[in-house]
PDB file of N, CA, C and O in Angstrom:
ATOM      1  N   MET A   1      26.309   4.463   6.447  1.00  0.00           N
ATOM      2  CA  MET A   1      25.108   4.209   7.224  1.00  0.00           C
ATOM      3  C   MET A   1      24.403   2.974   6.661  1.00  0.00           C
ATOM      4  O   MET A   1      24.246   2.850   5.446  1.00  0.00           O
ATOM      5  N   MET A   2      23.987   2.082   7.520  1.00  0.00           N
ATOM      6  CA  MET A   2      23.325   0.846   7.107  1.00  0.00           C
ATOM      7  C   MET A   2      21.851   1.096   6.799  1.00  0.00           C
ATOM      8  O   MET A   2      21.157   1.810   7.524  1.00  0.00           O
ATOM      9  N   ARG A   3      21.392   0.490   5.705  1.00  0.00           N
ATOM     10  CA  ARG A   3      19.990   0.607   5.353  1.00  0.00           C
ATOM     11  C   ARG A   3      19.140  -0.183   6.337  1.00  0.00           C
ATOM     12  O   ARG A   3      19.588  -1.180   6.903  1.00  0.00           O
ATOM     13  N   LYS A   4      17.898   0.277   6.533  1.00  0.00           N
ATOM     14  CA  LYS A   4      16.976  -0.490   7.365  1.00  0.00           C
ATOM     15  C   LYS A   4      16.662  -1.800   6.653  1.00  0.00           C
ATOM     16  O   LYS A   4      16.606  -1.855   5.424  1.00  0.00           O
ATOM     17  N   SER A   5      16.457  -2.849   7.436  1.00  0.00           N
ATOM     18  CA  SER A   5      16.286  -4.165   6.841  1.00  0.00           C
ATOM     19  C   SER A   5      15.066  -4.258   5.930  1.00  0.00           C
ATOM     20  O   SER A   5      15.032  -5.119   5.050  1.00  0.00           O
ATOM     21  N   VAL A   6      14.062  -3.397   6.114  1.00  0.00           N
ATOM     22  CA  VAL A   6      12.893  -3.441   5.252  1.00  0.00           C
ATOM     23  C   VAL A   6      13.208  -2.992   3.832  1.00  0.00           C
ATOM     24  O   VAL A   6      12.395  -3.191   2.929  1.00  0.00           O
ATOM     25  N   HIS A   7      14.368  -2.392   3.622  1.00  0.00           N
ATOM     26  CA  HIS A   7      14.759  -1.917   2.314  1.00  0.00           C
ATOM     27  C   HIS A   7      15.828  -2.774   1.674  1.00  0.00           C
ATOM     28  O   HIS A   7      16.512  -2.330   0.752  1.00  0.00           O
ATOM     29  N   THR A   8      15.978  -3.992   2.151  1.00  0.00           N
ATOM     30  CA  THR A   8      16.966  -4.900   1.613  1.00  0.00           C
ATOM     31  C   THR A   8      16.315  -5.941   0.714  1.00  0.00           C
ATOM     32  O   THR A   8      15.113  -6.189   0.805  1.00  0.00           O
ATOM     33  N   ARG A   9      17.110  -6.540  -0.144  1.00  0.00           N
ATOM     34  CA  ARG A   9      16.616  -7.624  -1.001  1.00  0.00           C
ATOM     35  C   ARG A   9      16.178  -8.812  -0.156  1.00  0.00           C
ATOM     36  O   ARG A   9      15.216  -9.494  -0.510  1.00  0.00           O
ATOM     37  N   ASP A  10      16.865  -9.073   0.956  1.00  0.00           N
ATOM     38  CA  ASP A  10      16.474 -10.178   1.824  1.00  0.00           C
ATOM     39  C   ASP A  10      15.069  -9.964   2.375  1.00  0.00           C
ATOM     40  O   ASP A  10      14.277 -10.905   2.421  1.00  0.00           O
ATOM     41  N   TYR A  11      14.751  -8.756   2.788  1.00  0.00           N
ATOM     42  CA  TYR A  11      13.417  -8.494   3.324  1.00  0.00           C
ATOM     43  C   TYR A  11      12.372  -8.590   2.207  1.00  0.00           C
ATOM     44  O   TYR A  11      11.247  -9.026   2.449  1.00  0.00           O
ATOM     45  N   ALA A  12      12.733  -8.191   1.000  1.00  0.00           N
ATOM     46  CA  ALA A  12      11.811  -8.342  -0.133  1.00  0.00           C
ATOM     47  C   ALA A  12      11.495  -9.811  -0.374  1.00  0.00           C
ATOM     48  O   ALA A  12      10.356 -10.158  -0.686  1.00  0.00           O
ATOM     49  N   ILE A  13      12.495 -10.676  -0.231  1.00  0.00           N
ATOM     50  CA  ILE A  13      12.285 -12.110  -0.365  1.00  0.00           C
ATOM     51  C   ILE A  13      11.365 -12.624   0.733  1.00  0.00           C
ATOM     52  O   ILE A  13      10.494 -13.456   0.477  1.00  0.00           O
ATOM     53  N   PHE A  14      11.555 -12.132   1.957  1.00  0.00           N
ATOM     54  CA  PHE A  14      10.678 -12.478   3.074  1.00  0.00           C
ATOM     55  C   PHE A  14       9.241 -12.114   2.741  1.00  0.00           C
ATOM     56  O   PHE A  14       8.336 -12.928   2.928  1.00  0.00           O
ATOM     57  N   LEU A  15       9.020 -10.897   2.249  1.00  0.00           N
ATOM     58  CA  LEU A  15       7.662 -10.453   1.932  1.00  0.00           C
ATOM     59  C   LEU A  15       7.059 -11.260   0.790  1.00  0.00           C
ATOM     60  O   LEU A  15       5.882 -11.616   0.840  1.00  0.00           O
ATOM     61  N   GLU A  16       7.848 -11.553  -0.234  1.00  0.00           N
ATOM     62  CA  GLU A  16       7.374 -12.378  -1.345  1.00  0.00           C
ATOM     63  C   GLU A  16       6.911 -13.747  -0.832  1.00  0.00           C
ATOM     64  O   GLU A  16       5.886 -14.270  -1.268  1.00  0.00           O
ATOM     65  N   LEU A  17       7.664 -14.303   0.076  1.00  0.00           N
ATOM     66  CA  LEU A  17       7.312 -15.612   0.635  1.00  0.00           C
ATOM     67  C   LEU A  17       6.043 -15.524   1.453  1.00  0.00           C
ATOM     68  O   LEU A  17       5.183 -16.400   1.358  1.00  0.00           O
ATOM     69  N   LEU A  18       5.911 -14.495   2.246  1.00  0.00           N
ATOM     70  CA  LEU A  18       4.721 -14.307   3.055  1.00  0.00           C
ATOM     71  C   LEU A  18       3.475 -14.205   2.169  1.00  0.00           C
ATOM     72  O   LEU A  18       2.450 -14.826   2.454  1.00  0.00           O
ATOM     73  N   ILE A  19       3.570 -13.425   1.101  1.00  0.00           N
ATOM     74  CA  ILE A  19       2.450 -13.298   0.160  1.00  0.00           C
ATOM     75  C   ILE A  19       2.167 -14.637  -0.518  1.00  0.00           C
ATOM     76  O   ILE A  19       1.011 -15.029  -0.676  1.00  0.00           O
ATOM     77  N   GLU A  20       3.219 -15.327  -0.913  1.00  0.00           N
ATOM     78  CA  GLU A  20       3.051 -16.629  -1.562  1.00  0.00           C
ATOM     79  C   GLU A  20       2.313 -17.615  -0.650  1.00  0.00           C
ATOM     80  O   GLU A  20       1.399 -18.307  -1.100  1.00  0.00           O
ATOM     81  N   PHE A  21       2.699 -17.682   0.614  1.00  0.00           N
ATOM     82  CA  PHE A  21       2.027 -18.587   1.545  1.00  0.00           C
ATOM     83  C   PHE A  21       0.571 -18.188   1.763  1.00  0.00           C
ATOM     84  O   PHE A  21      -0.294 -19.053   1.899  1.00  0.00           O
ATOM     85  N   ARG A  22       0.297 -16.893   1.797  1.00  0.00           N
ATOM     86  CA  ARG A  22      -1.099 -16.448   1.943  1.00  0.00           C
ATOM     87  C   ARG A  22      -1.917 -16.888   0.734  1.00  0.00           C
ATOM     88  O   ARG A  22      -3.030 -17.394   0.877  1.00  0.00           O
ATOM     89  N   ARG A  23      -1.371 -16.696  -0.421  1.00  0.00           N
ATOM     90  CA  ARG A  23      -2.077 -17.091  -1.655  1.00  0.00           C
ATOM     91  C   ARG A  23      -2.243 -18.604  -1.735  1.00  0.00           C
ATOM     92  O   ARG A  23      -3.293 -19.097  -2.147  1.00  0.00           O
ATOM     93  N   ARG A  24      -1.212 -19.337  -1.342  1.00  0.00           N
ATOM     94  CA  ARG A  24      -1.316 -20.810  -1.318  1.00  0.00           C
ATOM     95  C   ARG A  24      -2.437 -21.292  -0.412  1.00  0.00           C
ATOM     96  O   ARG A  24      -3.100 -22.295  -0.678  1.00  0.00           O
ATOM     97  N   ALA A  25      -2.626 -20.530   0.682  1.00  0.00           N
ATOM     98  CA  ALA A  25      -3.695 -20.859   1.626  1.00  0.00           C
ATOM     99  C   ALA A  25      -5.080 -20.479   1.076  1.00  0.00           C
ATOM    100  O   ALA A  25      -6.109 -20.802   1.669  1.00  0.00           O
ATOM    101  N   GLY A  26      -5.077 -19.791  -0.063  1.00  0.00           N
ATOM    102  CA  GLY A  26      -6.338 -19.397  -0.694  1.00  0.00           C
ATOM    103  C   GLY A  26      -7.039 -18.263   0.037  1.00  0.00           C
ATOM    104  O   GLY A  26      -8.265 -18.159   0.000  1.00  0.00           O
ATOM    105  N   LEU A  27      -6.249 -17.400   0.713  1.00  0.00           N
ATOM    106  CA  LEU A  27      -6.835 -16.318   1.488  1.00  0.00           C
ATOM    107  C   LEU A  27      -6.512 -14.962   0.886  1.00  0.00           C
ATOM    108  O   LEU A  27      -5.408 -14.725   0.396  1.00  0.00           O
ATOM    109  N   THR A  28      -7.496 -14.081   0.933  1.00  0.00           N
ATOM    110  CA  THR A  28      -7.255 -12.681   0.595  1.00  0.00           C
ATOM    111  C   THR A  28      -6.673 -12.011   1.835  1.00  0.00           C
ATOM    112  O   THR A  28      -6.654 -12.594   2.919  1.00  0.00           O
ATOM    113  N   GLN A  29      -6.204 -10.795   1.662  1.00  0.00           N
ATOM    114  CA  GLN A  29      -5.720 -10.036   2.828  1.00  0.00           C
ATOM    115  C   GLN A  29      -6.835  -9.869   3.849  1.00  0.00           C
ATOM    116  O   GLN A  29      -6.605  -9.989   5.053  1.00  0.00           O
ATOM    117  N   ALA A  30      -8.041  -9.591   3.371  1.00  0.00           N
ATOM    118  CA  ALA A  30      -9.178  -9.396   4.271  1.00  0.00           C
ATOM    119  C   ALA A  30      -9.493 -10.673   5.062  1.00  0.00           C
ATOM    120  O   ALA A  30      -9.741 -10.626   6.266  1.00  0.00           O
ATOM    121  N   GLN A  31      -9.477 -11.800   4.368  1.00  0.00           N
ATOM    122  CA  GLN A  31      -9.767 -13.077   5.033  1.00  0.00           C
ATOM    123  C   GLN A  31      -8.701 -13.402   6.083  1.00  0.00           C
ATOM    124  O   GLN A  31      -9.023 -13.871   7.175  1.00  0.00           O
ATOM    125  N   LEU A  32      -7.437 -13.152   5.750  1.00  0.00           N
ATOM    126  CA  LEU A  32      -6.375 -13.378   6.733  1.00  0.00           C
ATOM    127  C   LEU A  32      -6.532 -12.429   7.902  1.00  0.00           C
ATOM    128  O   LEU A  32      -6.359 -12.824   9.055  1.00  0.00           O
ATOM    129  N   GLY A  33      -6.857 -11.182   7.614  1.00  0.00           N
ATOM    130  CA  GLY A  33      -7.064 -10.192   8.674  1.00  0.00           C
ATOM    131  C   GLY A  33      -8.158 -10.583   9.661  1.00  0.00           C
ATOM    132  O   GLY A  33      -8.083 -10.261  10.847  1.00  0.00           O
ATOM    133  N   GLN A  34      -9.174 -11.281   9.158  1.00  0.00           N
ATOM    134  CA  GLN A  34     -10.265 -11.741  10.045  1.00  0.00           C
ATOM    135  C   GLN A  34      -9.786 -12.821  11.018  1.00  0.00           C
ATOM    136  O   GLN A  34     -10.397 -13.028  12.066  1.00  0.00           O
ATOM    137  N   LYS A  35      -8.705 -13.501  10.674  1.00  0.00           N
ATOM    138  CA  LYS A  35      -8.186 -14.571  11.517  1.00  0.00           C
ATOM    139  C   LYS A  35      -7.115 -14.081  12.493  1.00  0.00           C
ATOM    140  O   LYS A  35      -6.600 -14.852  13.304  1.00  0.00           O
ATOM    141  N   LEU A  36      -6.788 -12.786  12.405  1.00  0.00           N
ATOM    142  CA  LEU A  36      -5.706 -12.215  13.200  1.00  0.00           C
ATOM    143  C   LEU A  36      -6.225 -11.071  14.071  1.00  0.00           C
ATOM    144  O   LEU A  36      -7.326 -10.567  13.850  1.00  0.00           O
ATOM    145  N   PRO A  37      -5.423 -10.662  15.067  1.00  0.00           N
ATOM    146  CA  PRO A  37      -5.836  -9.542  15.902  1.00  0.00           C
ATOM    147  C   PRO A  37      -5.601  -8.180  15.213  1.00  0.00           C
ATOM    148  O   PRO A  37      -5.793  -7.135  15.836  1.00  0.00           O
ATOM    149  N   PHE A  38      -5.193  -8.189  13.952  1.00  0.00           N
ATOM    150  CA  PHE A  38      -5.113  -6.955  13.163  1.00  0.00           C
ATOM    151  C   PHE A  38      -5.768  -7.237  11.839  1.00  0.00           C
ATOM    152  O   PHE A  38      -5.759  -8.377  11.375  1.00  0.00           O
ATOM    153  N   GLU A  39      -6.336  -6.228  11.220  1.00  0.00           N
ATOM    154  CA  GLU A  39      -7.198  -6.436  10.049  1.00  0.00           C
ATOM    155  C   GLU A  39      -6.469  -6.188   8.736  1.00  0.00           C
ATOM    156  O   GLU A  39      -5.253  -5.993   8.709  1.00  0.00           O
ATOM    157  N   GLN A  40      -7.239  -6.199   7.642  1.00  0.00           N
ATOM    158  CA  GLN A  40      -6.696  -6.122   6.283  1.00  0.00           C
ATOM    159  C   GLN A  40      -5.745  -4.959   6.071  1.00  0.00           C
ATOM    160  O   GLN A  40      -4.708  -5.161   5.440  1.00  0.00           O
ATOM    161  N   PRO A  41      -6.027  -3.736   6.560  1.00  0.00           N
ATOM    162  CA  PRO A  41      -5.079  -2.656   6.321  1.00  0.00           C
ATOM    163  C   PRO A  41      -3.669  -2.968   6.858  1.00  0.00           C
ATOM    164  O   PRO A  41      -2.670  -2.602   6.237  1.00  0.00           O
ATOM    165  N   ALA A  42      -3.599  -3.631   7.990  1.00  0.00           N
ATOM    166  CA  ALA A  42      -2.297  -4.010   8.556  1.00  0.00           C
ATOM    167  C   ALA A  42      -1.622  -5.077   7.683  1.00  0.00           C
ATOM    168  O   ALA A  42      -0.408  -5.041   7.484  1.00  0.00           O
ATOM    169  N   ILE A  43      -2.406  -6.019   7.167  1.00  0.00           N
ATOM    170  CA  ILE A  43      -1.857  -7.054   6.288  1.00  0.00           C
ATOM    171  C   ILE A  43      -1.284  -6.385   5.038  1.00  0.00           C
ATOM    172  O   ILE A  43      -0.193  -6.737   4.589  1.00  0.00           O
ATOM    173  N   SER A  44      -2.006  -5.435   4.484  1.00  0.00           N
ATOM    174  CA  SER A  44      -1.531  -4.712   3.302  1.00  0.00           C
ATOM    175  C   SER A  44      -0.232  -3.984   3.590  1.00  0.00           C
ATOM    176  O   SER A  44       0.698  -4.028   2.785  1.00  0.00           O
ATOM    177  N   LYS A  45      -0.162  -3.318   4.727  1.00  0.00           N
ATOM    178  CA  LYS A  45       1.056  -2.586   5.093  1.00  0.00           C
ATOM    179  C   LYS A  45       2.236  -3.537   5.291  1.00  0.00           C
ATOM    180  O   LYS A  45       3.363  -3.235   4.899  1.00  0.00           O
ATOM    181  N   ILE A  46       1.965  -4.678   5.899  1.00  0.00           N
ATOM    182  CA  ILE A  46       3.011  -5.698   6.089  1.00  0.00           C
ATOM    183  C   ILE A  46       3.526  -6.136   4.729  1.00  0.00           C
ATOM    184  O   ILE A  46       4.734  -6.139   4.496  1.00  0.00           O
ATOM    185  N   GLU A  47       2.624  -6.505   3.829  1.00  0.00           N
ATOM    186  CA  GLU A  47       3.016  -7.024   2.518  1.00  0.00           C
ATOM    187  C   GLU A  47       3.709  -5.993   1.644  1.00  0.00           C
ATOM    188  O   GLU A  47       4.470  -6.354   0.746  1.00  0.00           O
ATOM    189  N   ARG A  48       3.455  -4.708   1.895  1.00  0.00           N
ATOM    190  CA  ARG A  48       4.137  -3.646   1.155  1.00  0.00           C
ATOM    191  C   ARG A  48       5.429  -3.225   1.822  1.00  0.00           C
ATOM    192  O   ARG A  48       6.165  -2.401   1.278  1.00  0.00           O
ATOM    193  N   GLY A  49       5.719  -3.780   3.001  1.00  0.00           N
ATOM    194  CA  GLY A  49       6.936  -3.432   3.704  1.00  0.00           C
ATOM    195  C   GLY A  49       6.838  -2.149   4.500  1.00  0.00           C
ATOM    196  O   GLY A  49       7.856  -1.593   4.911  1.00  0.00           O
ATOM    197  N   GLU A  50       5.627  -1.675   4.721  1.00  0.00           N
ATOM    198  CA  GLU A  50       5.423  -0.432   5.480  1.00  0.00           C
ATOM    199  C   GLU A  50       5.291  -0.697   6.976  1.00  0.00           C
ATOM    200  O   GLU A  50       5.429   0.218   7.787  1.00  0.00           O
ATOM    201  N   ARG A  51       5.030  -1.925   7.332  1.00  0.00           N
ATOM    202  CA  ARG A  51       4.882  -2.314   8.741  1.00  0.00           C
ATOM    203  C   ARG A  51       5.701  -3.589   8.950  1.00  0.00           C
ATOM    204  O   ARG A  51       5.540  -4.578   8.234  1.00  0.00           O
ATOM    205  N   ARG A  52       6.570  -3.539   9.937  1.00  0.00           N
ATOM    206  CA  ARG A  52       7.403  -4.697  10.247  1.00  0.00           C
ATOM    207  C   ARG A  52       6.604  -5.754  11.005  1.00  0.00           C
ATOM    208  O   ARG A  52       5.595  -5.458  11.646  1.00  0.00           O
ATOM    209  N   VAL A  53       7.074  -6.972  10.914  1.00  0.00           N
ATOM    210  CA  VAL A  53       6.441  -8.085  11.616  1.00  0.00           C
ATOM    211  C   VAL A  53       7.437  -8.610  12.640  1.00  0.00           C
ATOM    212  O   VAL A  53       8.587  -8.890  12.299  1.00  0.00           O
ATOM    213  N   ASP A  54       7.010  -8.745  13.883  1.00  0.00           N
ATOM    214  CA  ASP A  54       7.911  -9.354  14.853  1.00  0.00           C
ATOM    215  C   ASP A  54       7.706 -10.877  14.830  1.00  0.00           C
ATOM    216  O   ASP A  54       6.770 -11.374  14.204  1.00  0.00           O
ATOM    217  N   VAL A  55       8.565 -11.589  15.500  1.00  0.00           N
ATOM    218  CA  VAL A  55       8.552 -13.055  15.408  1.00  0.00           C
ATOM    219  C   VAL A  55       7.264 -13.665  15.969  1.00  0.00           C
ATOM    220  O   VAL A  55       6.798 -14.691  15.473  1.00  0.00           O
ATOM    221  N   ILE A  56       6.696 -13.047  16.988  1.00  0.00           N
ATOM    222  CA  ILE A  56       5.440 -13.545  17.557  1.00  0.00           C
ATOM    223  C   ILE A  56       4.303 -13.361  16.551  1.00  0.00           C
ATOM    224  O   ILE A  56       3.478 -14.257  16.372  1.00  0.00           O
ATOM    225  N   GLU A  57       4.262 -12.196  15.892  1.00  0.00           N
ATOM    226  CA  GLU A  57       3.246 -11.984  14.859  1.00  0.00           C
ATOM    227  C   GLU A  57       3.437 -12.948  13.692  1.00  0.00           C
ATOM    228  O   GLU A  57       2.467 -13.490  13.164  1.00  0.00           O
ATOM    229  N   LEU A  58       4.692 -13.161  13.291  1.00  0.00           N
ATOM    230  CA  LEU A  58       4.976 -14.092  12.207  1.00  0.00           C
ATOM    231  C   LEU A  58       4.491 -15.490  12.569  1.00  0.00           C
ATOM    232  O   LEU A  58       3.902 -16.175  11.734  1.00  0.00           O
ATOM    233  N   LYS A  59       4.728 -15.913  13.789  1.00  0.00           N
ATOM    234  CA  LYS A  59       4.261 -17.233  14.235  1.00  0.00           C
ATOM    235  C   LYS A  59       2.743 -17.327  14.109  1.00  0.00           C
ATOM    236  O   LYS A  59       2.221 -18.331  13.626  1.00  0.00           O
ATOM    237  N   LEU A  60       2.041 -16.294  14.538  1.00  0.00           N
ATOM    238  CA  LEU A  60       0.571 -16.282  14.484  1.00  0.00           C
ATOM    239  C   LEU A  60       0.088 -16.288  13.020  1.00  0.00           C
ATOM    240  O   LEU A  60      -0.842 -17.013  12.665  1.00  0.00           O
ATOM    241  N   ILE A  61       0.733 -15.474  12.192  1.00  0.00           N
ATOM    242  CA  ILE A  61       0.362 -15.451  10.766  1.00  0.00           C
ATOM    243  C   ILE A  61       0.555 -16.819  10.148  1.00  0.00           C
ATOM    244  O   ILE A  61      -0.319 -17.322   9.441  1.00  0.00           O
ATOM    245  N   CYS A  62       1.706 -17.421  10.419  1.00  0.00           N
ATOM    246  CA  CYS A  62       1.978 -18.761   9.862  1.00  0.00           C
ATOM    247  C   CYS A  62       0.936 -19.774  10.312  1.00  0.00           C
ATOM    248  O   CYS A  62       0.470 -20.586   9.513  1.00  0.00           O
ATOM    249  N   GLU A  63       0.567 -19.728  11.592  1.00  0.00           N
ATOM    250  CA  GLU A  63      -0.461 -20.650  12.099  1.00  0.00           C
ATOM    251  C   GLU A  63      -1.752 -20.471  11.333  1.00  0.00           C
ATOM    252  O   GLU A  63      -2.385 -21.454  10.946  1.00  0.00           O
ATOM    253  N   ARG A  64      -2.159 -19.213  11.103  1.00  0.00           N
ATOM    254  CA  ARG A  64      -3.411 -18.932  10.395  1.00  0.00           C
ATOM    255  C   ARG A  64      -3.321 -19.335   8.919  1.00  0.00           C
ATOM    256  O   ARG A  64      -4.343 -19.583   8.279  1.00  0.00           O
ATOM    257  N   LEU A  65      -2.098 -19.400   8.381  1.00  0.00           N
ATOM    258  CA  LEU A  65      -1.910 -19.818   6.991  1.00  0.00           C
ATOM    259  C   LEU A  65      -1.734 -21.325   6.883  1.00  0.00           C
ATOM    260  O   LEU A  65      -1.619 -21.853   5.777  1.00  0.00           O
ATOM    261  N   GLY A  66      -1.710 -22.017   8.000  1.00  0.00           N
ATOM    262  CA  GLY A  66      -1.594 -23.473   7.984  1.00  0.00           C
ATOM    263  C   GLY A  66      -0.199 -23.971   7.728  1.00  0.00           C
ATOM    264  O   GLY A  66      -0.019 -25.076   7.217  1.00  0.00           O
ATOM    265  N   VAL A  67       0.796 -23.176   8.074  1.00  0.00           N
ATOM    266  CA  VAL A  67       2.189 -23.553   7.904  1.00  0.00           C
ATOM    267  C   VAL A  67       2.906 -23.318   9.221  1.00  0.00           C
ATOM    268  O   VAL A  67       2.613 -22.360   9.937  1.00  0.00           O
ATOM    269  N   SER A  68       3.842 -24.192   9.532  1.00  0.00           N
ATOM    270  CA  SER A  68       4.583 -23.979  10.793  1.00  0.00           C
ATOM    271  C   SER A  68       5.594 -22.848  10.611  1.00  0.00           C
ATOM    272  O   SER A  68       6.057 -22.585   9.501  1.00  0.00           O
ATOM    273  N   LEU A  69       5.916 -22.204  11.685  1.00  0.00           N
ATOM    274  CA  LEU A  69       6.947 -21.164  11.668  1.00  0.00           C
ATOM    275  C   LEU A  69       8.261 -21.760  11.167  1.00  0.00           C
ATOM    276  O   LEU A  69       8.981 -21.125  10.396  1.00  0.00           O
ATOM    277  N   GLN A  70       8.567 -22.974  11.603  1.00  0.00           N
ATOM    278  CA  GLN A  70       9.809 -23.626  11.164  1.00  0.00           C
ATOM    279  C   GLN A  70       9.829 -23.858   9.667  1.00  0.00           C
ATOM    280  O   GLN A  70      10.853 -23.632   9.023  1.00  0.00           O
ATOM    281  N   ASP A  71       8.719 -24.305   9.100  1.00  0.00           N
ATOM    282  CA  ASP A  71       8.668 -24.534   7.656  1.00  0.00           C
ATOM    283  C   ASP A  71       8.824 -23.214   6.892  1.00  0.00           C
ATOM    284  O   ASP A  71       9.483 -23.166   5.853  1.00  0.00           O
ATOM    285  N   PHE A  72       8.222 -22.159   7.409  1.00  0.00           N
ATOM    286  CA  PHE A  72       8.361 -20.851   6.779  1.00  0.00           C
ATOM    287  C   PHE A  72       9.822 -20.405   6.817  1.00  0.00           C
ATOM    288  O   PHE A  72      10.362 -19.963   5.803  1.00  0.00           O
ATOM    289  N   ILE A  73      10.457 -20.517   7.966  1.00  0.00           N
ATOM    290  CA  ILE A  73      11.856 -20.115   8.129  1.00  0.00           C
ATOM    291  C   ILE A  73      12.768 -20.962   7.237  1.00  0.00           C
ATOM    292  O   ILE A  73      13.684 -20.439   6.603  1.00  0.00           O
ATOM    293  N   ASP A  74      12.512 -22.275   7.192  1.00  0.00           N
ATOM    294  CA  ASP A  74      13.326 -23.154   6.344  1.00  0.00           C
ATOM    295  C   ASP A  74      13.249 -22.721   4.873  1.00  0.00           C
ATOM    296  O   ASP A  74      14.268 -22.672   4.184  1.00  0.00           O
ATOM    297  N   GLU A  75      12.052 -22.410   4.404  1.00  0.00           N
ATOM    298  CA  GLU A  75      11.887 -21.982   3.007  1.00  0.00           C
ATOM    299  C   GLU A  75      12.547 -20.622   2.780  1.00  0.00           C
ATOM    300  O   GLU A  75      13.159 -20.390   1.738  1.00  0.00           O
ATOM    301  N   LEU A  76      12.420 -19.737   3.750  1.00  0.00           N
ATOM    302  CA  LEU A  76      13.072 -18.438   3.636  1.00  0.00           C
ATOM    303  C   LEU A  76      14.571 -18.601   3.561  1.00  0.00           C
ATOM    304  O   LEU A  76      15.221 -17.975   2.724  1.00  0.00           O
ATOM    305  N   GLN A  77      15.124 -19.422   4.409  1.00  0.00           N
ATOM    306  CA  GLN A  77      16.574 -19.655   4.416  1.00  0.00           C
ATOM    307  C   GLN A  77      17.038 -20.224   3.075  1.00  0.00           C
ATOM    308  O   GLN A  77      18.072 -19.814   2.548  1.00  0.00           O
ATOM    309  N   LYS A  78      16.281 -21.160   2.529  1.00  0.00           N
ATOM    310  CA  LYS A  78      16.618 -21.755   1.237  1.00  0.00           C
ATOM    311  C   LYS A  78      16.644 -20.695   0.153  1.00  0.00           C
ATOM    312  O   LYS A  78      17.559 -20.676  -0.671  1.00  0.00           O
ATOM    313  N   ARG A  79      15.666 -19.824   0.140  1.00  0.00           N
ATOM    314  CA  ARG A  79      15.614 -18.766  -0.871  1.00  0.00           C
ATOM    315  C   ARG A  79      16.713 -17.724  -0.709  1.00  0.00           C
ATOM    316  O   ARG A  79      17.250 -17.214  -1.692  1.00  0.00           O
ATOM    317  N   LEU A  80      17.038 -17.417   0.539  1.00  0.00           N
ATOM    318  CA  LEU A  80      18.100 -16.459   0.790  1.00  0.00           C
ATOM    319  C   LEU A  80      19.445 -17.028   0.364  1.00  0.00           C
ATOM    320  O   LEU A  80      20.269 -16.317  -0.212  1.00  0.00           O
ATOM    321  N   GLU A  81      19.671 -18.311   0.644  1.00  0.00           N
ATOM    322  CA  GLU A  81      20.925 -18.967   0.233  1.00  0.00           C
ATOM    323  C   GLU A  81      21.024 -19.007  -1.293  1.00  0.00           C
ATOM    324  O   GLU A  81      22.098 -18.786  -1.853  1.00  0.00           O
ATOM    325  N   LYS A  82      19.918 -19.286  -1.956  1.00  0.00           N
ATOM    326  CA  LYS A  82      19.910 -19.301  -3.414  1.00  0.00           C
ATOM    327  C   LYS A  82      20.239 -17.925  -3.977  1.00  0.00           C
ATOM    328  O   LYS A  82      21.017 -17.811  -4.924  1.00  0.00           O
ATOM    329  N   LYS A  83      19.652 -16.880  -3.400  1.00  0.00           N
ATOM    330  CA  LYS A  83      19.911 -15.514  -3.851  1.00  0.00           C
ATOM    331  C   LYS A  83      21.384 -15.157  -3.660  1.00  0.00           C
ATOM    332  O   LYS A  83      21.998 -14.540  -4.531  1.00  0.00           O
ATOM    333  N   ASN A  84      21.937 -15.543  -2.534  1.00  0.00           N
ATOM    334  CA  ASN A  84      23.334 -15.212  -2.225  1.00  0.00           C
ATOM    335  C   ASN A  84      24.310 -16.001  -3.086  1.00  0.00           C
ATOM    336  O   ASN A  84      25.458 -15.595  -3.262  1.00  0.00           O
ATOM    337  N   ALA A  85      23.853 -17.131  -3.624  1.00  0.00           N
ATOM    338  CA  ALA A  85      24.723 -17.962  -4.476  1.00  0.00           C
ATOM    339  C   ALA A  85      24.795 -17.415  -5.900  1.00  0.00           C
ATOM    340  O   ALA A  85      25.699 -17.756  -6.664  1.00  0.00           O
ATOM    341  N   GLU A  86      23.831 -16.564  -6.244  1.00  0.00           N
ATOM    342  CA  GLU A  86      23.756 -16.018  -7.609  1.00  0.00           C
ATOM    343  C   GLU A  86      24.803 -14.953  -7.827  1.00  0.00           C
ATOM    344  O   GLU A  86      24.888 -14.384  -8.915  1.00  0.00           O
TER     345      GLU A  86
END
């Protein structure tokens, strides 16, 4: 049986990157939640891997963090490739 993607190392890397970009933007979970149609509790659940993010939500989060979706995906891909090379 295949594990759900939220329980994979790849998804953990995705979450680490999401948190890193939020911190780089100088925002707390609450501050980011104020800029989104969902509030801090949802941000916390996302960052803990308890709530999945769809691509439209990811695009919106990236916009609020001041990073393009493409730049986020490019960095994610780079980190995943590095992990797989180890």
